[in-house]
KOLLO-787180 format. One record per atom (N, C-alpha, C, O): residue number from 1; residue in one letter; atom name; x, y, z. Coordinates in nm, 3 decimals, padded with zeros to 5 digits. Layout:
! KOLLO-787180
num_residuo_atomo_u_v_w
NUM_a_CA_X_Y_Z;
...
This chain:
! KOLLO-787180
num_residuo_atomo_u_v_w
1_m_N_18.305_27.893_05.516;
1_m_CA_18.180_27.917_05.447;
1_m_C_18.086_27.797_05.459;
1_m_O_17.965_27.814_05.471;
2_n_N_18.140_27.675_05.457;
2_n_CA_18.054_27.557_05.463;
2_n_C_17.978_27.549_05.595;
2_n_O_17.862_27.510_05.596;
3_s_N_18.042_27.586_05.706;
3_s_CA_17.973_27.579_05.835;
3_s_C_17.863_27.683_05.843;
3_s_O_17.759_27.659_05.905;
4_l_N_17.884_27.799_05.782;
4_l_CA_17.778_27.900_05.779;
4_l_C_17.661_27.849_05.696;
4_l_O_17.545_27.860_05.736;
5_e_N_17.692_27.793_05.581;
5_e_CA_17.588_27.744_05.491;
5_e_C_17.507_27.631_05.554;
5_e_O_17.388_27.620_05.527;
6_a_N_17.570_27.548_05.636;
6_a_CA_17.502_27.434_05.696;
6_a_C_17.388_27.475_05.789;
6_a_O_17.293_27.399_05.805;
7_a_N_17.395_27.592_05.848;
7_a_CA_17.291_27.638_05.940;
7_a_C_17.174_27.706_05.870;
7_a_O_17.073_27.736_05.932;
8_i_N_17.188_27.729_05.741;
8_i_CA_17.087_27.802_05.664;
8_i_C_16.995_27.702_05.597;
8_i_O_17.041_27.601_05.544;
9_p_N_16.863_27.728_05.597;
9_p_CA_16.772_27.637_05.526;
9_p_C_16.814_27.623_05.379;
9_p_O_16.842_27.722_05.312;
10_t_N_16.817_27.500_05.329;
10_t_CA_16.865_27.475_05.193;
10_t_C_16.781_27.544_05.086;
10_t_O_16.832_27.577_04.979;
11_e_N_16.653_27.566_05.115;
11_e_CA_16.568_27.636_05.018;
11_e_C_16.622_27.776_04.992;
11_e_O_16.622_27.823_04.878;
12_v_N_16.666_27.842_05.097;
12_v_CA_16.718_27.978_05.085;
12_v_C_16.854_27.977_05.015;
12_v_O_16.881_28.064_04.932;
13_v_N_16.938_27.880_05.048;
13_v_CA_17.068_27.869_04.982;
13_v_C_17.049_27.854_04.831;
13_v_O_17.117_27.920_04.753;
14_a_N_16.958_27.766_04.791;
14_a_CA_16.934_27.743_04.648;
14_a_C_16.880_27.868_04.580;
14_a_O_16.928_27.905_04.472;
15_l_N_16.782_27.932_04.640;
15_l_CA_16.723_28.053_04.582;
15_l_C_16.827_28.163_04.566;
15_l_O_16.845_28.218_04.457;
16_y_N_16.894_28.194_04.674;
16_y_CA_16.988_28.306_04.674;
16_y_C_17.106_28.281_04.580;
16_y_O_17.146_28.369_04.505;
17_t_N_17.160_28.159_04.584;
17_t_CA_17.275_28.127_04.499;
17_t_C_17.238_28.135_04.351;
17_t_O_17.316_28.185_04.270;
18_a_N_17.121_28.086_04.316;
18_a_CA_17.077_28.090_04.176;
18_a_C_17.062_28.233_04.126;
18_a_O_17.106_28.266_04.016;
19_v_N_16.999_28.318_04.206;
19_v_CA_16.978_28.456_04.164;
19_v_C_17.111_28.531_04.154;
19_v_O_17.134_28.604_04.058;
20_i_N_17.197_28.514_04.252;
20_i_CA_17.327_28.583_04.250;
20_i_C_17.412_28.533_04.133;
20_i_O_17.482_28.612_04.069;
21_a_N_17.407_28.404_04.105;
21_a_CA_17.481_28.351_03.989;
21_a_C_17.429_28.413_03.860;
21_a_O_17.507_28.443_03.770;
22_g_N_17.298_28.432_03.850;
22_g_CA_17.240_28.498_03.734;
22_g_C_17.289_28.642_03.721;
22_g_O_17.321_28.687_03.611;
23_c_N_17.293_28.712_03.832;
23_c_CA_17.344_28.850_03.831;
23_c_C_17.490_28.854_03.786;
23_c_O_17.530_28.942_03.710;
24_q_N_17.569_28.758_03.833;
24_q_CA_17.710_28.754_03.795;
24_q_C_17.727_28.726_03.646;
24_q_O_17.816_28.783_03.582;
25_s_N_17.642_28.640_03.590;
25_s_CA_17.656_28.611_03.447;
25_s_C_17.624_28.733_03.363;
25_s_O_17.686_28.755_03.259;
26_v_N_17.527_28.815_03.407;
26_v_CA_17.496_28.939_03.337;
26_v_C_17.611_29.037_03.354;
26_v_O_17.648_29.106_03.259;
27_l_N_17.668_29.043_03.474;
27_l_CA_17.780_29.133_03.500;
27_l_C_17.900_29.097_03.413;
27_l_O_17.973_29.185_03.368;
28_n_N_17.920_28.967_03.389;
28_n_CA_18.030_28.925_03.303;
28_n_C_18.010_28.972_03.159;
28_n_O_18.107_28.990_03.085;
29_q_N_17.884_28.992_03.118;
29_q_CA_17.854_29.039_02.983;
29_q_C_17.859_29.191_02.973;
29_q_O_17.899_29.246_02.870;
30_d_N_17.819_29.260_03.081;
30_d_CA_17.813_29.406_03.082;
30_d_C_17.859_29.454_03.219;
30_d_O_17.783_29.448_03.316;
31_t_N_17.981_29.501_03.229;
31_t_CA_18.039_29.539_03.358;
31_t_C_17.968_29.657_03.424;
31_t_O_17.987_29.681_03.543;
32_h_N_17.887_29.731_03.348;
32_h_CA_17.815_29.844_03.407;
32_h_C_17.682_29.803_03.468;
32_h_O_17.622_29.881_03.542;
33_a_N_17.634_29.683_03.438;
33_a_CA_17.506_29.634_03.489;
33_a_C_17.529_29.559_03.620;
33_a_O_17.531_29.436_03.622;
34_t_N_17.547_29.633_03.729;
34_t_CA_17.576_29.570_03.858;
34_t_C_17.452_29.520_03.931;
34_t_O_17.461_29.427_04.011;
35_y_N_17.338_29.580_03.905;
35_y_CA_17.212_29.543_03.973;
35_y_C_17.227_29.547_04.124;
35_y_O_17.178_29.459_04.195;
36_l_N_17.292_29.650_04.174;
36_l_CA_17.317_29.662_04.317;
36_l_C_17.187_29.660_04.397;
36_l_O_17.175_29.584_04.493;
37_a_N_17.089_29.741_04.359;
37_a_CA_16.963_29.746_04.434;
37_a_C_16.892_29.610_04.428;
37_a_O_16.838_29.564_04.529;
38_f_N_16.893_29.547_04.313;
38_f_CA_16.830_29.415_04.298;
38_f_C_16.899_29.313_04.389;
38_f_O_16.832_29.235_04.457;
39_r_N_17.031_29.313_04.390;
39_r_CA_17.106_29.219_04.475;
39_r_C_17.074_29.243_04.623;
39_r_O_17.061_29.147_04.699;
40_l_N_17.062_29.368_04.662;
40_l_CA_17.029_29.399_04.801;
40_l_C_16.888_29.351_04.835;
40_l_O_16.866_29.295_04.942;
41_v_N_16.794_29.373_04.747;
41_v_CA_16.656_29.328_04.770;
41_v_C_16.651_29.176_04.781;
41_v_O_16.584_29.123_04.870;
42_i_N_16.719_29.106_04.692;
42_i_CA_16.722_28.960_04.698;
42_i_C_16.784_28.913_04.831;
42_i_O_16.736_28.817_04.891;
43_y_N_16.889_28.981_04.875;
43_y_CA_16.951_28.947_05.004;
43_y_C_16.850_28.964_05.117;
43_y_O_16.838_28.876_05.203;
44_l_N_16.777_29.075_05.118;
44_l_CA_16.679_29.100_05.224;
44_l_C_16.564_29.000_05.220;
44_l_O_16.515_28.956_05.324;
45_i_N_16.520_28.964_05.100;
45_i_CA_16.415_28.862_05.086;
45_i_C_16.464_28.728_05.138;
45_i_O_16.392_28.658_05.210;
46_a_N_16.586_28.692_05.103;
46_a_CA_16.642_28.564_05.149;
46_a_C_16.664_28.566_05.301;
46_a_O_16.644_28.463_05.367;
47_l_N_16.703_28.679_05.356;
47_l_CA_16.719_28.690_05.502;
47_l_C_16.583_28.673_05.571;
47_l_O_16.572_28.601_05.670;
48_a_N_16.481_28.740_05.519;
48_a_CA_16.346_28.727_05.576;
48_a_C_16.296_28.583_05.561;
48_a_O_16.231_28.531_05.652;
49_s_N_16.326_28.519_05.450;
49_s_CA_16.286_28.380_05.429;
49_s_C_16.356_28.287_05.528;
49_s_O_16.295_28.194_05.581;
50_t_N_16.483_28.313_05.553;
50_t_CA_16.557_28.233_05.652;
50_t_C_16.492_28.244_05.789;
50_t_O_16.472_28.144_05.857;
51_i_N_16.460_28.366_05.828;
51_i_CA_16.396_28.387_05.959;
51_i_C_16.262_28.316_05.964;
51_i_O_16.230_28.250_06.063;
52_s_N_16.183_28.328_05.859;
52_s_CA_16.051_28.265_05.854;
52_s_C_16.060_28.113_05.861;
52_s_O_15.988_28.050_05.938;
53_i_N_16.148_28.054_05.782;
53_i_CA_16.163_27.908_05.780;
53_i_C_16.215_27.859_05.915;
53_i_O_16.165_27.760_05.968;
54_a_N_16.314_27.927_05.970;
54_a_CA_16.368_27.887_06.101;
54_a_C_16.262_27.902_06.210;
54_a_O_16.252_27.818_06.299;
55_f_N_16.185_28.009_06.203;
55_f_CA_16.078_28.032_06.302;
55_f_C_15.978_27.917_06.297;
55_f_O_15.941_27.861_06.401;
56_r_N_15.935_27.881_06.176;
56_r_CA_15.837_27.773_06.163;
56_r_C_15.895_27.638_06.204;
56_r_O_15.821_27.550_06.248;
57_s_N_16.025_27.621_06.191;
57_s_CA_16.089_27.495_06.232;
57_s_C_16.102_27.484_06.383;
57_s_O_16.087_27.375_06.439;
58_v_N_16.129_27.595_06.449;
58_v_CA_16.155_27.594_06.592;
58_v_C_16.027_27.604_06.674;
58_v_O_16.017_27.542_06.780;
59_r_N_15.930_27.680_06.628;
59_r_CA_15.810_27.709_06.708;
59_r_C_15.736_27.587_06.760;
59_r_O_15.694_27.588_06.875;
60_p_N_15.719_27.480_06.681;
60_p_CA_15.646_27.364_06.735;
60_p_C_15.714_27.300_06.857;
60_p_O_15.647_27.231_06.935;
61_a_N_15.842_27.322_06.875;
61_a_CA_15.914_27.262_06.988;
61_a_C_15.902_27.345_07.115;
61_a_O_15.950_27.302_07.221;
62_t_N_15.840_27.462_07.109;
62_t_CA_15.825_27.546_07.227;
62_t_C_15.690_27.520_07.291;
62_t_O_15.599_27.465_07.228;
63_s_N_15.676_27.561_07.417;
63_s_CA_15.551_27.537_07.489;
63_s_C_15.501_27.667_07.551;
63_s_O_15.573_27.766_07.558;
64_g_N_15.375_27.664_07.597;
64_g_CA_15.315_27.780_07.662;
64_g_C_15.216_27.850_07.572;
64_g_O_15.174_27.797_07.469;
65_s_N_15.180_27.970_07.612;
65_s_CA_15.085_28.050_07.535;
65_s_C_15.147_28.091_07.402;
65_s_O_15.269_28.081_07.384;
66_a_N_15.064_28.138_07.309;
66_a_CA_15.113_28.178_07.177;
66_a_C_15.217_28.288_07.188;
66_a_O_15.320_28.284_07.120;
67_t_N_15.193_28.385_07.273;
67_t_CA_15.288_28.496_07.291;
67_t_C_15.420_28.444_07.347;
67_t_O_15.528_28.483_07.300;
68_n_N_15.411_28.357_07.447;
68_n_CA_15.531_28.300_07.507;
68_n_C_15.607_28.213_07.406;
68_n_O_15.730_28.216_07.401;
69_r_N_15.533_28.136_07.326;
69_r_CA_15.597_28.051_07.225;
69_r_C_15.668_28.136_07.120;
69_r_O_15.778_28.102_07.078;
70_n_N_15.605_28.246_07.078;
70_n_CA_15.668_28.335_06.980;
70_n_C_15.796_28.395_07.036;
70_n_O_15.898_28.400_06.967;
71_r_N_15.792_28.441_07.161;
71_r_CA_15.910_28.500_07.224;
71_r_C_16.021_28.397_07.239;
71_r_O_16.137_28.426_07.209;
72_q_N_15.987_28.278_07.284;
72_q_CA_16.087_28.171_07.298;
72_q_C_16.149_28.137_07.163;
72_q_O_16.270_28.115_07.152;
73_t_N_16.065_28.133_07.061;
73_t_CA_16.114_28.099_06.928;
73_t_C_16.209_28.206_06.876;
73_t_O_16.315_28.174_06.823;
74_l_N_16.172_28.332_06.891;
74_l_CA_16.256_28.442_06.843;
74_l_C_16.389_28.448_06.917;
74_l_O_16.488_28.497_06.862;
75_q_N_16.393_28.400_07.040;
75_q_CA_16.516_28.401_07.120;
75_q_C_16.592_28.269_07.113;
75_q_O_16.697_28.254_07.176;
76_s_N_16.540_28.173_07.039;
76_s_CA_16.603_28.040_07.036;
76_s_C_16.738_28.045_06.966;
76_s_O_16.755_28.119_06.869;
77_p_N_16.833_27.967_07.015;
77_p_CA_16.965_27.965_06.950;
77_p_C_16.958_27.911_06.807;
77_p_O_17.040_27.948_06.723;
78_e_N_16.861_27.824_06.778;
78_e_CA_16.848_27.771_06.643;
78_e_C_16.810_27.881_06.544;
78_e_O_16.870_27.892_06.437;
79_l_N_16.711_27.962_06.579;
79_l_CA_16.670_28.071_06.491;
79_l_C_16.781_28.175_06.479;
79_l_O_16.809_28.224_06.369;
80_l_N_16.842_28.209_06.589;
80_l_CA_16.949_28.310_06.586;
80_l_C_17.070_28.260_06.506;
80_l_O_17.132_28.337_06.434;
81_t_N_17.102_28.132_06.518;
81_t_CA_17.214_28.076_06.442;
81_t_C_17.186_28.078_06.292;
81_t_O_17.272_28.116_06.213;
82_a_N_17.066_28.037_06.253;
82_a_CA_17.029_28.039_06.111;
82_a_C_17.032_28.181_06.056;
82_a_O_17.081_28.204_05.945;
83_t_N_16.980_28.275_06.132;
83_t_CA_16.974_28.415_06.087;
83_t_C_17.113_28.474_06.073;
83_t_O_17.146_28.534_05.971;
84_l_N_17.196_28.457_06.176;
84_l_CA_17.332_28.510_06.170;
84_l_C_17.412_28.443_06.058;
84_l_O_17.488_28.509_05.988;
85_s_N_17.394_28.313_06.043;
85_s_CA_17.467_28.240_05.939;
85_s_C_17.430_28.292_05.801;
85_s_O_17.518_28.316_05.718;
86_f_N_17.300_28.309_05.775;
86_f_CA_17.263_28.360_05.643;
86_f_C_17.310_28.504_05.625;
86_f_O_17.361_28.540_05.519;
87_a_N_17.294_28.585_05.728;
87_a_CA_17.335_28.726_05.716;
87_a_C_17.481_28.736_05.675;
87_a_O_17.516_28.816_05.588;
88_a_N_17.566_28.655_05.736;
88_a_CA_17.709_28.658_05.704;
88_a_C_17.739_28.590_05.571;
88_a_O_17.813_28.644_05.489;
89_w_N_17.681_28.472_05.551;
89_w_CA_17.707_28.398_05.427;
89_w_C_17.655_28.476_05.307;
89_w_O_17.720_28.480_05.203;
90_g_N_17.538_28.537_05.321;
90_g_CA_17.477_28.610_05.210;
90_g_C_17.560_28.728_05.162;
90_g_O_17.563_28.757_05.043;
91_v_N_17.627_28.797_05.254;
91_v_CA_17.710_28.910_05.211;
91_v_C_17.850_28.864_05.170;
91_v_O_17.918_28.933_05.094;
92_s_N_17.893_28.749_05.220;
92_s_CA_18.027_28.699_05.188;
92_s_C_18.031_28.623_05.057;
92_s_O_18.137_28.610_04.995;
93_l_N_17.916_28.572_05.013;
93_l_CA_17.910_28.496_04.888;
93_l_C_17.954_28.583_04.772;
93_l_O_17.900_28.692_04.752;
94_p_N_18.053_28.538_04.696;
94_p_CA_18.094_28.618_04.579;
94_p_C_17.975_28.647_04.489;
94_p_O_17.901_28.557_04.449;
95_g_N_17.958_28.774_04.457;
95_g_CA_17.845_28.818_04.377;
95_g_C_17.737_28.886_04.458;
95_g_O_17.643_28.943_04.401;
96_s_N_17.748_28.882_04.591;
96_s_CA_17.647_28.949_04.674;
96_s_C_17.651_29.100_04.649;
96_s_O_17.738_29.150_04.577;
97_f_N_17.558_29.171_04.710;
97_f_CA_17.554_29.316_04.691;
97_f_C_17.682_29.383_04.736;
97_f_O_17.718_29.489_04.684;
98_l_N_17.753_29.324_04.833;
98_l_CA_17.881_29.384_04.875;
98_l_C_17.982_29.386_04.761;
98_l_O_18.060_29.480_04.748;
99_y_N_17.979_29.282_04.679;
99_y_CA_18.074_29.273_04.567;
99_y_C_18.042_29.374_04.457;
99_y_O_18.130_29.411_04.380;
100_a_N_17.917_29.418_04.450;
100_a_CA_17.879_29.521_04.353;
100_a_C_17.896_29.661_04.412;
100_a_O_17.905_29.759_04.338;
101_w_N_17.901_29.669_04.544;
101_w_CA_17.905_29.799_04.613;
101_w_C_18.046_29.842_04.649;
101_w_O_18.084_29.957_04.628;
102_l_N_18.126_29.748_04.702;
102_l_CA_18.261_29.780_04.747;
102_l_C_18.365_29.737_04.645;
102_l_O_18.340_29.651_04.561;
103_t_N_18.482_29.798_04.653;
103_t_CA_18.592_29.760_04.565;
103_t_C_18.710_29.714_04.649;
103_t_O_18.722_29.751_04.766;
104_p_N_18.797_29.632_04.589;
104_p_CA_18.918_29.590_04.661;
104_p_C_19.003_29.712_04.695;
104_p_O_19.002_29.808_04.617;
105_p_N_19.074_29.714_04.802;
105_p_CA_19.091_29.613_04.905;
105_p_C_18.985_29.621_05.015;
105_p_O_18.982_29.534_05.102;
106_t_N_18.899_29.723_05.012;
106_t_CA_18.795_29.736_05.115;
106_t_C_18.705_29.613_05.117;
106_t_O_18.670_29.564_05.225;
107_l_N_18.666_29.564_05.002;
107_l_CA_18.580_29.447_04.993;
107_l_C_18.642_29.329_05.066;
107_l_O_18.575_29.262_05.145;
108_s_N_18.767_29.303_05.042;
108_s_CA_18.835_29.189_05.106;
108_s_C_18.837_29.203_05.257;
108_s_O_18.810_29.106_05.329;
109_v_N_18.868_29.321_05.305;
109_v_CA_18.874_29.344_05.450;
109_v_C_18.736_29.325_05.513;
109_v_O_18.725_29.264_05.619;
110_v_N_18.633_29.377_05.449;
110_v_CA_18.496_29.366_05.502;
110_v_C_18.451_29.220_05.504;
110_v_O_18.397_29.173_05.604;
111_v_N_18.472_29.147_05.395;
111_v_CA_18.429_29.007_05.388;
111_v_C_18.506_28.922_05.490;
111_v_O_18.446_28.839_05.558;
112_i_N_18.635_28.942_05.500;
112_i_CA_18.715_28.868_05.598;
112_i_C_18.669_28.898_05.740;
112_i_O_18.656_28.807_05.822;
113_t_N_18.643_29.024_05.769;
113_t_CA_18.599_29.063_05.903;
113_t_C_18.463_29.003_05.936;
113_t_O_18.443_28.951_06.045;
114_i_N_18.370_29.011_05.842;
114_i_CA_18.236_28.954_05.865;
114_i_C_18.245_28.804_05.889;
114_i_O_18.182_28.752_05.981;
115_t_N_18.322_28.735_05.808;
115_t_CA_18.337_28.590_05.822;
115_t_C_18.403_28.554_05.955;
115_t_O_18.359_28.462_06.024;
116_a_N_18.507_28.626_05.992;
116_a_CA_18.579_28.596_06.116;
116_a_C_18.491_28.625_06.239;
116_a_O_18.485_28.544_06.331;
117_v_N_18.425_28.739_06.241;
117_v_CA_18.339_28.774_06.355;
117_v_C_18.224_28.674_06.367;
117_v_O_18.191_28.630_06.477;
118_t_N_18.164_28.640_06.254;
118_t_CA_18.054_28.543_06.258;
118_t_C_18.103_28.407_06.306;
118_t_O_18.036_28.343_06.387;
119_g_N_18.217_28.362_06.256;
119_g_CA_18.274_28.236_06.302;
119_g_C_18.297_28.236_06.452;
119_g_O_18.268_28.139_06.521;
120_f_N_18.350_28.347_06.502;
120_f_CA_18.373_28.360_06.647;
120_f_C_18.241_28.354_06.724;
120_f_O_18.229_28.280_06.822;
121_l_N_18.142_28.431_06.680;
121_l_CA_18.012_28.433_06.749;
121_l_C_17.946_28.295_06.747;
121_l_O_17.891_28.251_06.848;
122_l_N_17.951_28.229_06.633;
122_l_CA_17.890_28.096_06.623;
122_l_C_17.962_27.995_06.712;
122_l_O_17.897_27.913_06.777;
123_a_N_18.094_27.999_06.714;
123_a_CA_18.171_27.901_06.792;
123_a_C_18.167_27.929_06.942;
123_a_O_18.153_27.836_07.022;
124_d_N_18.180_28.055_06.980;
124_d_CA_18.193_28.086_07.122;
124_d_C_18.064_28.123_07.193;
124_d_O_18.056_28.113_07.315;
125_i_N_17.964_28.165_07.120;
125_i_CA_17.839_28.207_07.185;
125_i_C_17.724_28.114_07.147;
125_i_O_17.654_28.064_07.236;
126_f_N_17.703_28.091_07.018;
126_f_CA_17.587_28.015_06.976;
126_f_C_17.603_27.865_06.994;
126_f_O_17.508_27.798_07.034;
127_a_N_17.720_27.809_06.965;
127_a_CA_17.740_27.664_06.978;
127_a_C_17.715_27.615_07.121;
127_a_O_17.646_27.515_07.138;
128_p_N_17.768_27.681_07.224;
128_p_CA_17.737_27.636_07.360;
128_p_C_17.588_27.644_07.393;
128_p_O_17.535_27.559_07.464;
129_k_N_17.521_27.747_07.342;
129_k_CA_17.377_27.760_07.367;
129_k_C_17.300_27.649_07.296;
129_k_O_17.203_27.596_07.349;
130_l_N_17.344_27.615_07.174;
130_l_CA_17.278_27.506_07.103;
130_l_C_17.296_27.375_07.177;
130_l_O_17.202_27.297_07.189;
131_r_N_17.418_27.349_07.226;
131_r_CA_17.443_27.225_07.299;
131_r_C_17.362_27.219_07.426;
131_r_O_17.303_27.115_07.455;
132_s_N_17.355_27.328_07.503;
132_s_CA_17.279_27.327_07.628;
132_s_C_17.129_27.323_07.599;
132_s_O_17.053_27.266_07.677;
133_h_N_17.086_27.383_07.490;
133_h_CA_16.945_27.383_07.451;
133_h_C_16.901_27.242_07.411;
133_h_O_16.787_27.204_07.435;
134_q_N_16.991_27.164_07.350;
134_q_CA_16.957_27.028_07.307;
134_q_C_16.950_26.933_07.426;
134_q_O_16.880_26.832_07.418;
135_k_N_17.018_26.962_07.536;
135_k_CA_17.019_26.877_07.654;
135_k_C_16.888_26.887_07.731;
135_k_O_16.850_26.793_07.801;
136_t_N_16.818_27.002_07.718;
136_t_CA_16.695_27.022_07.796;
136_t_C_16.575_26.958_07.732;
136_t_O_16.465_26.966_07.786;
């Protein structure tokens, strides 16, 4: 989880974690108040924020016309790594919408699978691209 979190802008980590922790504290008081739709909306807002922050961070380092810079930025390993990391971390974080939607043992299998697949993709596909991208 720490390696996934490291690729995500800290502003998004703080926002998402605070809101999900708030949802969990309400759930501890009233087990019927899951706020599933709210948790999903917060996840989508945080995912969009991650993409936006990563886009703004990467875009100045690209060159060419505005259209070419946008395309390069959207395809950059930095933006893709941040997006994939948040997507996986956001659903794996205890209290995410998955925890309100799924029940054990399905929840455990889904979270483990998401974390494992994301770890594999980051290590075997994105890490080499990041290293080669930094050399250029």
